[in-house]
KELODREN-936653 format. One record per residue (C-alpha): x, y, z; residue number from 1. Coordinates in steps of 0.05 Angstrom, whole numbers, plus 5000, padded with zeros to 4 digits. Layout:
<rs>
<r><X>X</X><Y>Y</Y><Z>Z</Z><num>NUM</num></r>
...
</rs>
This chain:
<rs>
<r><X>9048</X><Y>9615</Y><Z>3290</Z><num>1</num></r>
<r><X>9077</X><Y>9553</Y><Z>3325</Z><num>2</num></r>
<r><X>9030</X><Y>9501</Y><Z>3346</Z><num>3</num></r>
<r><X>9024</X><Y>9480</Y><Z>3422</Z><num>4</num></r>
<r><X>9057</X><Y>9415</Y><Z>3402</Z><num>5</num></r>
<r><X>9119</X><Y>9448</Y><Z>3374</Z><num>6</num></r>
<r><X>9121</X><Y>9497</Y><Z>3430</Z><num>7</num></r>
<r><X>9121</X><Y>9442</Y><Z>3487</Z><num>8</num></r>
<r><X>9169</X><Y>9397</Y><Z>3445</Z><num>9</num></r>
<r><X>9221</X><Y>9452</Y><Z>3439</Z><num>10</num></r>
<r><X>9220</X><Y>9466</Y><Z>3513</Z><num>11</num></r>
<r><X>9225</X><Y>9395</Y><Z>3530</Z><num>12</num></r>
<r><X>9283</X><Y>9383</Y><Z>3484</Z><num>13</num></r>
<r><X>9321</X><Y>9433</Y><Z>3525</Z><num>14</num></r>
<r><X>9304</X><Y>9392</Y><Z>3587</Z><num>15</num></r>
<r><X>9314</X><Y>9323</Y><Z>3559</Z><num>16</num></r>
<r><X>9385</X><Y>9317</Y><Z>3579</Z><num>17</num></r>
<r><X>9369</X><Y>9321</Y><Z>3654</Z><num>18</num></r>
<r><X>9379</X><Y>9260</Y><Z>3697</Z><num>19</num></r>
<r><X>9324</X><Y>9240</Y><Z>3745</Z><num>20</num></r>
<r><X>9341</X><Y>9282</Y><Z>3808</Z><num>21</num></r>
<r><X>9354</X><Y>9254</Y><Z>3877</Z><num>22</num></r>
<r><X>9297</X><Y>9282</Y><Z>3921</Z><num>23</num></r>
<r><X>9281</X><Y>9280</Y><Z>3994</Z><num>24</num></r>
<r><X>9227</X><Y>9227</Y><Z>4019</Z><num>25</num></r>
<r><X>9158</X><Y>9253</Y><Z>4001</Z><num>26</num></r>
<r><X>9111</X><Y>9267</Y><Z>4058</Z><num>27</num></r>
<r><X>9042</X><Y>9234</Y><Z>4048</Z><num>28</num></r>
<r><X>8984</X><Y>9285</Y><Z>4046</Z><num>29</num></r>
<r><X>8931</X><Y>9231</Y><Z>4059</Z><num>30</num></r>
<r><X>8964</X><Y>9176</Y><Z>4104</Z><num>31</num></r>
<r><X>8898</X><Y>9150</Y><Z>4119</Z><num>32</num></r>
<r><X>8873</X><Y>9146</Y><Z>4048</Z><num>33</num></r>
<r><X>8854</X><Y>9205</Y><Z>4002</Z><num>34</num></r>
<r><X>8781</X><Y>9222</Y><Z>3987</Z><num>35</num></r>
<r><X>8761</X><Y>9191</Y><Z>3920</Z><num>36</num></r>
<r><X>8823</X><Y>9142</Y><Z>3916</Z><num>37</num></r>
<r><X>8817</X><Y>9095</Y><Z>3862</Z><num>38</num></r>
<r><X>8834</X><Y>9021</Y><Z>3869</Z><num>39</num></r>
<r><X>8878</X><Y>8983</Y><Z>3824</Z><num>40</num></r>
<r><X>8911</X><Y>9045</Y><Z>3796</Z><num>41</num></r>
<r><X>8973</X><Y>9040</Y><Z>3750</Z><num>42</num></r>
<r><X>9044</X><Y>9045</Y><Z>3781</Z><num>43</num></r>
<r><X>9072</X><Y>9115</Y><Z>3789</Z><num>44</num></r>
<r><X>9130</X><Y>9126</Y><Z>3741</Z><num>45</num></r>
<r><X>9187</X><Y>9178</Y><Z>3743</Z><num>46</num></r>
<r><X>9229</X><Y>9176</Y><Z>3675</Z><num>47</num></r>
<r><X>9267</X><Y>9215</Y><Z>3628</Z><num>48</num></r>
<r><X>9220</X><Y>9212</Y><Z>3568</Z><num>49</num></r>
<r><X>9249</X><Y>9250</Y><Z>3506</Z><num>50</num></r>
<r><X>9223</X><Y>9301</Y><Z>3484</Z><num>51</num></r>
<r><X>9191</X><Y>9318</Y><Z>3551</Z><num>52</num></r>
<r><X>9254</X><Y>9310</Y><Z>3597</Z><num>53</num></r>
<r><X>9244</X><Y>9285</Y><Z>3667</Z><num>54</num></r>
<r><X>9171</X><Y>9272</Y><Z>3685</Z><num>55</num></r>
<r><X>9127</X><Y>9238</Y><Z>3736</Z><num>56</num></r>
<r><X>9062</X><Y>9198</Y><Z>3717</Z><num>57</num></r>
<r><X>9003</X><Y>9165</Y><Z>3748</Z><num>58</num></r>
<r><X>9010</X><Y>9201</Y><Z>3813</Z><num>59</num></r>
<r><X>8952</X><Y>9173</Y><Z>3854</Z><num>60</num></r>
<r><X>8978</X><Y>9189</Y><Z>3925</Z><num>61</num></r>
<r><X>8990</X><Y>9257</Y><Z>3934</Z><num>62</num></r>
<r><X>9053</X><Y>9283</Y><Z>3969</Z><num>63</num></r>
<r><X>9099</X><Y>9343</Y><Z>3987</Z><num>64</num></r>
<r><X>9172</X><Y>9338</Y><Z>3976</Z><num>65</num></r>
<r><X>9206</X><Y>9386</Y><Z>4025</Z><num>66</num></r>
<r><X>9266</X><Y>9427</Y><Z>4006</Z><num>67</num></r>
<r><X>9285</X><Y>9470</Y><Z>4071</Z><num>68</num></r>
<r><X>9317</X><Y>9534</Y><Z>4063</Z><num>69</num></r>
<r><X>9390</X><Y>9546</Y><Z>4094</Z><num>70</num></r>
<r><X>9379</X><Y>9570</Y><Z>4164</Z><num>71</num></r>
<r><X>9431</X><Y>9623</Y><Z>4157</Z><num>72</num></r>
<r><X>9388</X><Y>9657</Y><Z>4100</Z><num>73</num></r>
<r><X>9317</X><Y>9628</Y><Z>4121</Z><num>74</num></r>
<r><X>9263</X><Y>9682</Y><Z>4118</Z><num>75</num></r>
<r><X>9208</X><Y>9643</Y><Z>4153</Z><num>76</num></r>
<r><X>9169</X><Y>9644</Y><Z>4085</Z><num>77</num></r>
<r><X>9143</X><Y>9578</Y><Z>4053</Z><num>78</num></r>
<r><X>9123</X><Y>9564</Y><Z>3981</Z><num>79</num></r>
<r><X>9084</X><Y>9505</Y><Z>3959</Z><num>80</num></r>
<r><X>9101</X><Y>9491</Y><Z>3883</Z><num>81</num></r>
<r><X>9055</X><Y>9454</Y><Z>3834</Z><num>82</num></r>
<r><X>9086</X><Y>9435</Y><Z>3773</Z><num>83</num></r>
<r><X>9050</X><Y>9431</Y><Z>3707</Z><num>84</num></r>
<r><X>9041</X><Y>9377</Y><Z>3654</Z><num>85</num></r>
<r><X>8966</X><Y>9381</Y><Z>3629</Z><num>86</num></r>
<r><X>8946</X><Y>9332</Y><Z>3686</Z><num>87</num></r>
<r><X>8979</X><Y>9275</Y><Z>3648</Z><num>88</num></r>
<r><X>9045</X><Y>9281</Y><Z>3681</Z><num>89</num></r>
<r><X>9086</X><Y>9330</Y><Z>3726</Z><num>90</num></r>
<r><X>9145</X><Y>9370</Y><Z>3700</Z><num>91</num></r>
<r><X>9180</X><Y>9350</Y><Z>3760</Z><num>92</num></r>
<r><X>9248</X><Y>9383</Y><Z>3747</Z><num>93</num></r>
<r><X>9234</X><Y>9445</Y><Z>3707</Z><num>94</num></r>
<r><X>9171</X><Y>9465</Y><Z>3746</Z><num>95</num></r>
<r><X>9184</X><Y>9431</Y><Z>3810</Z><num>96</num></r>
<r><X>9250</X><Y>9414</Y><Z>3838</Z><num>97</num></r>
<r><X>9291</X><Y>9470</Y><Z>3802</Z><num>98</num></r>
<r><X>9240</X><Y>9520</Y><Z>3827</Z><num>99</num></r>
<r><X>9245</X><Y>9497</Y><Z>3897</Z><num>100</num></r>
<r><X>9323</X><Y>9504</Y><Z>3894</Z><num>101</num></r>
<r><X>9314</X><Y>9575</Y><Z>3868</Z><num>102</num></r>
<r><X>9265</X><Y>9594</Y><Z>3926</Z><num>103</num></r>
<r><X>9316</X><Y>9563</Y><Z>3974</Z><num>104</num></r>
<r><X>9370</X><Y>9608</Y><Z>3944</Z><num>105</num></r>
<r><X>9325</X><Y>9671</Y><Z>3965</Z><num>106</num></r>
<r><X>9313</X><Y>9641</Y><Z>4035</Z><num>107</num></r>
<r><X>9243</X><Y>9611</Y><Z>4022</Z><num>108</num></r>
<r><X>9229</X><Y>9537</Y><Z>4048</Z><num>109</num></r>
<r><X>9196</X><Y>9499</Y><Z>3988</Z><num>110</num></r>
<r><X>9150</X><Y>9440</Y><Z>3980</Z><num>111</num></r>
<r><X>9138</X><Y>9408</Y><Z>3912</Z><num>112</num></r>
<r><X>9067</X><Y>9384</Y><Z>3908</Z><num>113</num></r>
<r><X>9052</X><Y>9318</Y><Z>3874</Z><num>114</num></r>
<r><X>8982</X><Y>9321</Y><Z>3864</Z><num>115</num></r>
<r><X>8937</X><Y>9269</Y><Z>3829</Z><num>116</num></r>
<r><X>8940</X><Y>9260</Y><Z>3755</Z><num>117</num></r>
<r><X>8900</X><Y>9223</Y><Z>3700</Z><num>118</num></r>
<r><X>8919</X><Y>9153</Y><Z>3695</Z><num>119</num></r>
<r><X>8964</X><Y>9141</Y><Z>3630</Z><num>120</num></r>
<r><X>8996</X><Y>9089</Y><Z>3594</Z><num>121</num></r>
<r><X>9058</X><Y>9080</Y><Z>3553</Z><num>122</num></r>
<r><X>9022</X><Y>9113</Y><Z>3493</Z><num>123</num></r>
<r><X>9009</X><Y>9174</Y><Z>3534</Z><num>124</num></r>
<r><X>9052</X><Y>9220</Y><Z>3492</Z><num>125</num></r>
<r><X>9010</X><Y>9213</Y><Z>3427</Z><num>126</num></r>
<r><X>8946</X><Y>9226</Y><Z>3469</Z><num>127</num></r>
<r><X>8972</X><Y>9282</Y><Z>3506</Z><num>128</num></r>
<r><X>8995</X><Y>9319</Y><Z>3444</Z><num>129</num></r>
<r><X>8931</X><Y>9306</Y><Z>3408</Z><num>130</num></r>
<r><X>8894</X><Y>9337</Y><Z>3468</Z><num>131</num></r>
<r><X>8940</X><Y>9395</Y><Z>3470</Z><num>132</num></r>
<r><X>8912</X><Y>9414</Y><Z>3397</Z><num>133</num></r>
<r><X>8843</X><Y>9405</Y><Z>3424</Z><num>134</num></r>
<r><X>8834</X><Y>9443</Y><Z>3491</Z><num>135</num></r>
<r><X>8759</X><Y>9426</Y><Z>3497</Z><num>136</num></r>
<r><X>8775</X><Y>9353</Y><Z>3497</Z><num>137</num></r>
<r><X>8831</X><Y>9360</Y><Z>3547</Z><num>138</num></r>
<r><X>8787</X><Y>9401</Y><Z>3590</Z><num>139</num></r>
<r><X>8734</X><Y>9351</Y><Z>3590</Z><num>140</num></r>
<r><X>8783</X><Y>9293</Y><Z>3607</Z><num>141</num></r>
<r><X>8810</X><Y>9335</Y><Z>3666</Z><num>142</num></r>
<r><X>8743</X><Y>9355</Y><Z>3696</Z><num>143</num></r>
<r><X>8732</X><Y>9295</Y><Z>3737</Z><num>144</num></r>
<r><X>8801</X><Y>9301</Y><Z>3767</Z><num>145</num></r>
<r><X>8785</X><Y>9371</Y><Z>3791</Z><num>146</num></r>
<r><X>8760</X><Y>9359</Y><Z>3859</Z><num>147</num></r>
<r><X>8814</X><Y>9311</Y><Z>3873</Z><num>148</num></r>
<r><X>8871</X><Y>9355</Y><Z>3852</Z><num>149</num></r>
<r><X>8835</X><Y>9413</Y><Z>3892</Z><num>150</num></r>
<r><X>8833</X><Y>9371</Y><Z>3952</Z><num>151</num></r>
<r><X>8906</X><Y>9355</Y><Z>3946</Z><num>152</num></r>
<r><X>8924</X><Y>9430</Y><Z>3939</Z><num>153</num></r>
<r><X>8880</X><Y>9450</Y><Z>4002</Z><num>154</num></r>
<r><X>8912</X><Y>9393</Y><Z>4041</Z><num>155</num></r>
<r><X>8983</X><Y>9415</Y><Z>4023</Z><num>156</num></r>
<r><X>8968</X><Y>9485</Y><Z>4050</Z><num>157</num></r>
<r><X>8939</X><Y>9454</Y><Z>4113</Z><num>158</num></r>
<r><X>8995</X><Y>9410</Y><Z>4127</Z><num>159</num></r>
<r><X>9051</X><Y>9464</Y><Z>4113</Z><num>160</num></r>
<r><X>9009</X><Y>9510</Y><Z>4164</Z><num>161</num></r>
<r><X>8998</X><Y>9459</Y><Z>4214</Z><num>162</num></r>
<r><X>9076</X><Y>9443</Y><Z>4213</Z><num>163</num></r>
<r><X>9103</X><Y>9510</Y><Z>4204</Z><num>164</num></r>
<r><X>9142</X><Y>9509</Y><Z>4269</Z><num>165</num></r>
<r><X>9173</X><Y>9439</Y><Z>4250</Z><num>166</num></r>
<r><X>9202</X><Y>9469</Y><Z>4182</Z><num>167</num></r>
<r><X>9221</X><Y>9537</Y><Z>4211</Z><num>168</num></r>
<r><X>9168</X><Y>9579</Y><Z>4175</Z><num>169</num></r>
<r><X>9109</X><Y>9624</Y><Z>4201</Z><num>170</num></r>
<r><X>9038</X><Y>9597</Y><Z>4190</Z><num>171</num></r>
<r><X>9016</X><Y>9665</Y><Z>4162</Z><num>172</num></r>
<r><X>9071</X><Y>9662</Y><Z>4111</Z><num>173</num></r>
<r><X>9047</X><Y>9601</Y><Z>4068</Z><num>174</num></r>
<r><X>9044</X><Y>9613</Y><Z>3996</Z><num>175</num></r>
<r><X>9024</X><Y>9572</Y><Z>3938</Z><num>176</num></r>
<r><X>9049</X><Y>9577</Y><Z>3864</Z><num>177</num></r>
<r><X>9035</X><Y>9534</Y><Z>3803</Z><num>178</num></r>
<r><X>9055</X><Y>9529</Y><Z>3730</Z><num>179</num></r>
<r><X>9006</X><Y>9513</Y><Z>3676</Z><num>180</num></r>
<r><X>8961</X><Y>9457</Y><Z>3701</Z><num>181</num></r>
<r><X>8993</X><Y>9469</Y><Z>3767</Z><num>182</num></r>
<r><X>8969</X><Y>9540</Y><Z>3762</Z><num>183</num></r>
<r><X>8899</X><Y>9514</Y><Z>3753</Z><num>184</num></r>
<r><X>8910</X><Y>9471</Y><Z>3818</Z><num>185</num></r>
<r><X>8932</X><Y>9538</Y><Z>3852</Z><num>186</num></r>
<r><X>8869</X><Y>9573</Y><Z>3825</Z><num>187</num></r>
<r><X>8821</X><Y>9518</Y><Z>3842</Z><num>188</num></r>
<r><X>8851</X><Y>9514</Y><Z>3916</Z><num>189</num></r>
<r><X>8837</X><Y>9590</Y><Z>3924</Z><num>190</num></r>
<r><X>8769</X><Y>9584</Y><Z>3896</Z><num>191</num></r>
<r><X>8747</X><Y>9532</Y><Z>3944</Z><num>192</num></r>
<r><X>8747</X><Y>9589</Y><Z>3993</Z><num>193</num></r>
<r><X>8763</X><Y>9550</Y><Z>4059</Z><num>194</num></r>
<r><X>8798</X><Y>9593</Y><Z>4111</Z><num>195</num></r>
<r><X>8850</X><Y>9537</Y><Z>4134</Z><num>196</num></r>
<r><X>8870</X><Y>9524</Y><Z>4058</Z><num>197</num></r>
<r><X>8875</X><Y>9593</Y><Z>4036</Z><num>198</num></r>
<r><X>8945</X><Y>9610</Y><Z>4020</Z><num>199</num></r>
<r><X>8970</X><Y>9676</Y><Z>4047</Z><num>200</num></r>
<r><X>8997</X><Y>9691</Y><Z>3977</Z><num>201</num></r>
<r><X>8998</X><Y>9659</Y><Z>3908</Z><num>202</num></r>
<r><X>9029</X><Y>9659</Y><Z>3840</Z><num>203</num></r>
<r><X>8998</X><Y>9632</Y><Z>3777</Z><num>204</num></r>
<r><X>9055</X><Y>9624</Y><Z>3723</Z><num>205</num></r>
<r><X>9021</X><Y>9613</Y><Z>3650</Z><num>206</num></r>
<r><X>8961</X><Y>9581</Y><Z>3682</Z><num>207</num></r>
<r><X>8914</X><Y>9538</Y><Z>3638</Z><num>208</num></r>
<r><X>8848</X><Y>9504</Y><Z>3640</Z><num>209</num></r>
<r><X>8816</X><Y>9557</Y><Z>3682</Z><num>210</num></r>
<r><X>8742</X><Y>9554</Y><Z>3695</Z><num>211</num></r>
<r><X>8696</X><Y>9606</Y><Z>3662</Z><num>212</num></r>
<r><X>8677</X><Y>9650</Y><Z>3701</Z><num>213</num></r>
<r><X>8731</X><Y>9652</Y><Z>3752</Z><num>214</num></r>
<r><X>8697</X><Y>9663</Y><Z>3818</Z><num>215</num></r>
<r><X>8739</X><Y>9702</Y><Z>3866</Z><num>216</num></r>
<r><X>8734</X><Y>9678</Y><Z>3944</Z><num>217</num></r>
<r><X>8723</X><Y>9727</Y><Z>3997</Z><num>218</num></r>
<r><X>8791</X><Y>9757</Y><Z>4027</Z><num>219</num></r>
<r><X>8827</X><Y>9729</Y><Z>3968</Z><num>220</num></r>
<r><X>8903</X><Y>9729</Y><Z>3973</Z><num>221</num></r>
<r><X>8952</X><Y>9773</Y><Z>3934</Z><num>222</num></r>
<r><X>8964</X><Y>9744</Y><Z>3867</Z><num>223</num></r>
<r><X>9022</X><Y>9748</Y><Z>3817</Z><num>224</num></r>
<r><X>9006</X><Y>9722</Y><Z>3747</Z><num>225</num></r>
<r><X>9063</X><Y>9713</Y><Z>3697</Z><num>226</num></r>
<r><X>9052</X><Y>9694</Y><Z>3623</Z><num>227</num></r>
<r><X>9086</X><Y>9706</Y><Z>3555</Z><num>228</num></r>
<r><X>9044</X><Y>9744</Y><Z>3500</Z><num>229</num></r>
<r><X>9060</X><Y>9692</Y><Z>3451</Z><num>230</num></r>
<r><X>9037</X><Y>9635</Y><Z>3497</Z><num>231</num></r>
<r><X>8974</X><Y>9607</Y><Z>3455</Z><num>232</num></r>
<r><X>8953</X><Y>9561</Y><Z>3513</Z><num>233</num></r>
<r><X>8952</X><Y>9606</Y><Z>3568</Z><num>234</num></r>
<r><X>8951</X><Y>9681</Y><Z>3554</Z><num>235</num></r>
<r><X>8875</X><Y>9685</Y><Z>3553</Z><num>236</num></r>
<r><X>8868</X><Y>9648</Y><Z>3619</Z><num>237</num></r>
<r><X>8923</X><Y>9692</Y><Z>3649</Z><num>238</num></r>
<r><X>8889</X><Y>9757</Y><Z>3631</Z><num>239</num></r>
<r><X>8820</X><Y>9732</Y><Z>3654</Z><num>240</num></r>
<r><X>8850</X><Y>9713</Y><Z>3723</Z><num>241</num></r>
<r><X>8884</X><Y>9777</Y><Z>3733</Z><num>242</num></r>
<r><X>8820</X><Y>9814</Y><Z>3714</Z><num>243</num></r>
<r><X>8775</X><Y>9773</Y><Z>3758</Z><num>244</num></r>
<r><X>8816</X><Y>9785</Y><Z>3815</Z><num>245</num></r>
<r><X>8820</X><Y>9862</Y><Z>3805</Z><num>246</num></r>
<r><X>8745</X><Y>9865</Y><Z>3790</Z><num>247</num></r>
<r><X>8733</X><Y>9833</Y><Z>3858</Z><num>248</num></r>
<r><X>8780</X><Y>9885</Y><Z>3892</Z><num>249</num></r>
<r><X>8832</X><Y>9834</Y><Z>3906</Z><num>250</num></r>
<r><X>8906</X><Y>9851</Y><Z>3897</Z><num>251</num></r>
<r><X>8934</X><Y>9825</Y><Z>3832</Z><num>252</num></r>
<r><X>8997</X><Y>9840</Y><Z>3791</Z><num>253</num></r>
<r><X>9001</X><Y>9814</Y><Z>3718</Z><num>254</num></r>
<r><X>9069</X><Y>9810</Y><Z>3688</Z><num>255</num></r>
<r><X>9071</X><Y>9792</Y><Z>3615</Z><num>256</num></r>
<r><X>9134</X><Y>9786</Y><Z>3566</Z><num>257</num></r>
<r><X>9132</X><Y>9795</Y><Z>3492</Z><num>258</num></r>
<r><X>9158</X><Y>9723</Y><Z>3481</Z><num>259</num></r>
<r><X>9176</X><Y>9656</Y><Z>3515</Z><num>260</num></r>
<r><X>9121</X><Y>9613</Y><Z>3496</Z><num>261</num></r>
<r><X>9090</X><Y>9560</Y><Z>3542</Z><num>262</num></r>
<r><X>9125</X><Y>9521</Y><Z>3595</Z><num>263</num></r>
<r><X>9189</X><Y>9558</Y><Z>3601</Z><num>264</num></r>
<r><X>9193</X><Y>9545</Y><Z>3675</Z><num>265</num></r>
<r><X>9265</X><Y>9548</Y><Z>3701</Z><num>266</num></r>
<r><X>9295</X><Y>9543</Y><Z>3631</Z><num>267</num></r>
<r><X>9339</X><Y>9599</Y><Z>3604</Z><num>268</num></r>
<r><X>9337</X><Y>9608</Y><Z>3533</Z><num>269</num></r>
<r><X>9355</X><Y>9685</Y><Z>3524</Z><num>270</num></r>
<r><X>9285</X><Y>9701</Y><Z>3516</Z><num>271</num></r>
<r><X>9244</X><Y>9754</Y><Z>3557</Z><num>272</num></r>
<r><X>9215</X><Y>9704</Y><Z>3601</Z><num>273</num></r>
<r><X>9283</X><Y>9689</Y><Z>3630</Z><num>274</num></r>
<r><X>9271</X><Y>9752</Y><Z>3676</Z><num>275</num></r>
<r><X>9208</X><Y>9723</Y><Z>3711</Z><num>276</num></r>
<r><X>9246</X><Y>9695</Y><Z>3772</Z><num>277</num></r>
<r><X>9275</X><Y>9765</Y><Z>3786</Z><num>278</num></r>
<r><X>9206</X><Y>9795</Y><Z>3776</Z><num>279</num></r>
<r><X>9173</X><Y>9746</Y><Z>3826</Z><num>280</num></r>
<r><X>9233</X><Y>9760</Y><Z>3876</Z><num>281</num></r>
<r><X>9219</X><Y>9835</Y><Z>3874</Z><num>282</num></r>
<r><X>9140</X><Y>9821</Y><Z>3882</Z><num>283</num></r>
<r><X>9158</X><Y>9777</Y><Z>3945</Z><num>284</num></r>
<r><X>9203</X><Y>9829</Y><Z>3973</Z><num>285</num></r>
<r><X>9151</X><Y>9881</Y><Z>3965</Z><num>286</num></r>
<r><X>9099</X><Y>9837</Y><Z>4002</Z><num>287</num></r>
<r><X>9153</X><Y>9829</Y><Z>4062</Z><num>288</num></r>
<r><X>9159</X><Y>9758</Y><Z>4046</Z><num>289</num></r>
<r><X>9234</X><Y>9759</Y><Z>4040</Z><num>290</num></r>
<r><X>9242</X><Y>9793</Y><Z>4110</Z><num>291</num></r>
<r><X>9264</X><Y>9755</Y><Z>4169</Z><num>292</num></r>
</rs>
């Protein structure tokens, strides 16, 4: 059995050759100041950090990076993408920008969500890897951040919906998806239960750090959950999430793959998880989200 550290490192080595991508200007979600903003925070950093690849750390001002679909193929659907990174960083390429570009290729306008993170220093890698092997410690450190990351997720949905016509999308076709910690942000946002920040559909890709129990909101949106069976970090949470949705009578589809580990994102490594984008595309098609 491989440890979580080895699982993450092996994925990150695959990403480490990526250069920091040029991105559109971010849209500030809280231009007048975010609730719970901390003064004197560390400077935000985007860097190529071996073995993690391109990451962003110390996000204190939440924002959205827009990736509009080509009008020739645009479907009118929008998806907000929340990258993972254990709330210590954002896997900004593998679980953010590259996902947005894939969504663009199937006619979906995408927004990469840069939600608030734990403050970290240059020694964050050793601290993060240690906490990955002690999930109760990681959950304890993350808990104070939960209301702020949740507020960022909710505000992202509100913003895209309020500005739907500006981006050429429909206000009733705003989805939210997240990877790992971003999957937690996705679930927390839905659990908040507010009508104006409820996504119209959602996807949780190997979500982690989910609450126990999972409280399903009324009128919960359709949910897609994707995970590998050999994912020691998120297999359990993924199963609990799907079961909770189904027990509440809400639509949910759990897609599992025999292998692929944690953090595969948009990486292609000749493993069963390589097929997840095709499965999600079929799910979106069945829900009418790829029809103009």
